[in-house]
C-alpha positions as CSV (number, residue, x, y, z in Angstrom):
1,A,150.0,90.8,105.3
2,E,147.3,88.2,104.8
3,L,148.7,86.1,107.7
4,R,148.7,89.1,110.0
5,A,145.2,90.0,109.1
6,A,144.0,86.4,109.8
7,E,145.8,86.4,113.1
8,S,144.2,89.7,114.1
9,A,140.8,88.4,113.1
10,T,141.3,85.3,115.2
11,L,142.4,87.4,118.2
12,R,139.4,89.6,117.9
13,Q,137.0,86.6,117.7
14,M,138.7,85.0,120.7
15,L,138.3,88.3,122.7
16,E,134.7,88.6,121.6
17,V,134.0,85.0,122.9
18,L,135.5,85.9,126.3
19,G,133.7,89.2,126.5
20,H,130.4,87.6,125.6
21,E,130.6,84.8,128.1
22,I,131.9,87.0,130.9
23,M,129.1,89.5,130.4
24,N,126.5,86.7,130.3
25,A,127.7,85.6,133.7
26,L,128.3,89.0,135.3
27,T,124.9,90.4,134.6
28,P,123.0,87.9,136.8
29,I,125.9,87.9,139.3
30,A,125.3,91.7,139.8
31,S,121.6,91.2,140.1
32,L,122.0,88.3,142.6
33,S,124.4,90.5,144.7
34,S,121.8,93.3,144.9
35,T,119.0,90.8,145.7
36,A,121.0,89.2,148.5
37,A,121.9,92.6,150.0
38,D,118.2,93.6,150.0
39,L,117.2,90.3,151.7
40,L,119.9,90.6,154.3
41,R,118.7,94.2,155.1
42,D,115.2,92.8,155.7
43,D,116.8,90.6,158.4
44,T,114.0,88.0,158.8
45,V,114.4,84.2,159.1
46,T,112.8,83.8,155.6
47,S,114.8,86.6,154.0
48,R,118.1,85.2,155.5
49,A,117.4,81.8,154.0
50,Q,116.6,83.3,150.6
51,A,119.8,85.4,150.8
52,L,121.9,82.3,151.5
53,D,120.3,80.5,148.5
54,A,121.1,83.6,146.3
55,L,124.7,83.8,147.6
56,G,125.2,80.1,147.0
57,T,124.2,80.5,143.3
58,L,126.3,83.6,143.1
59,E,129.4,81.8,144.5
60,R,129.0,78.9,142.0
61,R,128.6,81.2,139.0
62,A,131.5,83.4,140.0
63,Q,133.7,80.3,140.4
64,A,132.5,79.0,137.0
65,V,133.5,82.3,135.3
66,L,136.9,82.1,136.9
67,T,137.4,78.5,135.8
68,F,136.2,79.2,132.3
69,T,138.2,82.3,131.8
70,D,141.4,80.8,133.2
71,G,141.0,77.8,130.9
72,Y,140.3,79.9,127.9
73,R,143.3,82.1,128.6
74,T,145.8,79.3,128.9
75,M,144.5,77.1,126.1
76,T,142.9,79.7,123.7
77,R,140.0,77.3,123.2
78,L,137.2,75.8,125.2
79,P,138.7,73.9,128.2
80,P,138.1,70.1,128.0
81,P,135.2,69.1,130.3
82,V,136.1,67.8,133.8
83,I,133.6,65.0,134.2
84,A,132.1,64.2,137.6
85,D,128.7,63.2,139.1
86,A,126.3,66.1,139.4
87,G,122.8,66.3,140.7
88,L,120.4,67.2,137.9
89,L,117.9,69.1,140.0
90,A,120.6,71.3,141.5
91,V,121.7,72.2,138.0
92,I,118.1,73.1,137.0
93,N,117.6,75.1,140.2
94,D,120.7,77.2,139.4
95,L,119.4,77.9,135.9
96,V,116.0,78.9,137.1
97,T,117.6,81.3,139.7
98,L,119.8,82.9,137.1
99,F,116.9,83.2,134.6
100,E,114.5,84.8,137.1
101,T,117.1,87.2,138.4
102,Q,117.9,88.6,135.0
103,W,114.7,88.2,133.0
104,R,111.8,88.7,135.4
105,I,112.1,92.5,135.2
106,E,111.8,92.2,131.4
107,G,108.5,90.3,131.8
108,V,109.9,87.1,130.4
109,G,108.4,84.1,132.2
110,L,110.0,80.7,132.6
111,T,107.9,77.5,132.6
112,L,109.7,74.4,133.9
113,A,109.0,70.7,133.4
114,Q,111.5,68.5,135.1
115,P,111.8,64.9,136.5
116,A,110.1,64.3,139.9
117,T,113.2,62.7,141.3
118,D,116.8,63.6,141.2
119,I,119.5,61.7,139.2
120,L,123.2,61.9,139.1
121,V,124.6,62.8,135.7
122,R,128.2,62.4,134.5
123,M,129.1,65.9,133.2
124,D,131.2,69.0,133.7
125,R,128.6,70.8,135.8
126,D,129.9,74.3,135.2
127,Q,130.2,73.9,131.4
128,I,126.8,72.4,131.0
129,I,125.2,75.3,133.0
130,Q,127.2,77.7,130.8
131,A,125.8,76.1,127.7
132,L,122.2,75.9,128.9
133,W,122.4,79.4,130.2
134,A,123.5,80.6,126.7
135,I,120.5,78.8,125.1
136,L,118.1,80.3,127.7
137,Q,119.6,83.7,127.1
138,N,119.1,83.4,123.4
139,A,115.5,82.3,123.9
140,A,114.7,85.1,126.3
141,E,116.2,87.7,124.0
142,A,114.1,86.4,121.1
143,T,110.8,87.1,123.1
144,L,111.6,90.8,123.5
145,V,109.9,91.5,120.2
146,N,106.6,90.5,121.9
147,P,104.5,92.7,124.2
148,H,105.7,92.8,127.8
149,A,102.8,90.5,128.9
150,D,103.4,87.9,126.2
151,R,107.0,86.8,126.6
152,S,107.6,83.2,127.6
153,V,110.3,80.6,127.6
154,R,109.8,76.9,128.5
155,L,112.5,74.5,129.8
156,I,111.6,70.8,129.5
157,V,114.0,68.3,131.0
158,T,113.5,64.6,130.3
159,H,115.6,61.5,130.7
160,N,115.6,57.8,130.0
161,S,118.2,55.0,130.4
162,A,120.2,56.3,127.4
163,T,119.5,60.1,127.0
164,L,119.1,63.3,129.0
165,S,117.4,66.0,127.0
166,F,117.0,69.8,127.7
167,T,114.4,71.4,125.4
168,V,114.2,75.2,125.4
169,E,111.2,76.7,123.6
170,D,110.3,80.4,123.2
171,N,107.4,82.3,121.6
172,G,109.7,84.7,119.7
173,P,109.9,85.0,115.9
174,G,111.8,81.7,115.4
175,F,114.7,81.1,113.1
176,G,112.7,81.5,109.9
177,E,114.6,80.2,106.9
178,I,117.9,80.1,108.7
179,A,119.5,76.7,108.3
180,D,120.8,74.7,111.2
181,T,124.4,75.1,110.0
182,E,124.0,78.9,109.9
183,A,122.4,79.2,113.3
184,F,125.3,77.4,115.0
185,Q,128.1,79.1,112.9
186,P,130.3,81.1,115.3
187,F,129.7,84.8,115.1
188,F,126.6,84.4,112.9
189,T,123.6,86.4,114.2
190,T,120.4,88.0,113.1
191,K,120.1,90.3,116.1
192,A,121.2,93.9,115.9
193,E,123.3,93.6,119.0
194,G,124.0,89.9,119.0
195,S,127.4,88.4,118.9
196,G,126.6,85.0,117.4
197,I,128.5,83.1,120.0
198,G,126.1,81.6,122.5
199,L,124.6,78.8,120.4
200,S,127.9,77.8,118.8
201,L,129.5,77.6,122.2
202,A,126.6,75.6,123.7
203,R,126.9,73.1,120.8
204,E,130.6,72.8,121.3
205,I,130.2,72.1,125.0
206,F,127.6,69.4,124.5
207,R,129.5,67.8,121.7
208,A,132.6,67.7,124.0
209,H,130.4,65.7,126.4
210,G,129.4,63.3,123.6
211,G,126.0,65.0,123.1
212,D,124.7,67.6,120.7
213,V,122.5,70.7,120.3
214,A,119.9,71.0,117.4
215,I,117.1,73.2,116.3
216,R,113.6,71.7,116.2
217,S,111.6,74.8,115.3
218,V,108.4,75.0,113.4
219,A,107.9,78.1,111.2
220,G,105.8,80.7,112.9
221,R,105.8,79.0,116.3
222,G,108.9,80.4,117.9
223,A,112.1,78.5,118.4
224,K,112.8,75.1,119.9
225,I,116.4,74.0,120.7
226,V,117.1,70.5,122.0
227,A,120.4,69.8,123.9
228,T,121.1,66.1,124.6
229,L,123.6,64.2,126.6
């Protein structure tokens, strides 16, 4: 009986991971589809170019969801990263597009600091976007306790010869007394409707790339999460 209960709990957790990540991806996909349709109806040179950009992001995210889900289905765990050269600025651009599509209507602003020139990074592009999107989602959700006009997230991307860092800061309530180990524990959450999956999945993805994700928050000043490769 105990074994069956444990198996059932594992299955429920696995399905929750899948549901969480699929919903995280489908929400901006739906918004991007609507935006692209509106732009195409405008039928101007500028709107057509913007629609093509939106459709390009849409295609990449849809394909990433298919790849992630198929790998999870066949392996019942996070698929191993498929490492290849990826342009850093294109990755950042996709994240900005996803963020603005989903969070602009909620009044959550995104401030970006990034390298002036592009670099090629050895990574699984889709998985890294999946991980960073989960961190950005977590940050944006944290700001919703603030007034509509005072919700902000900052993404800072820096690199040197040895390290590439993505720092995500928000002006929400922060993690308080929550320890690093608790915040990244699968299914642990302090949010009423949270699943506790996003940050643990992000850390697993970065660790599979030889990197890590850590909290660098200061009490009373929101949250800061640093993901490094």
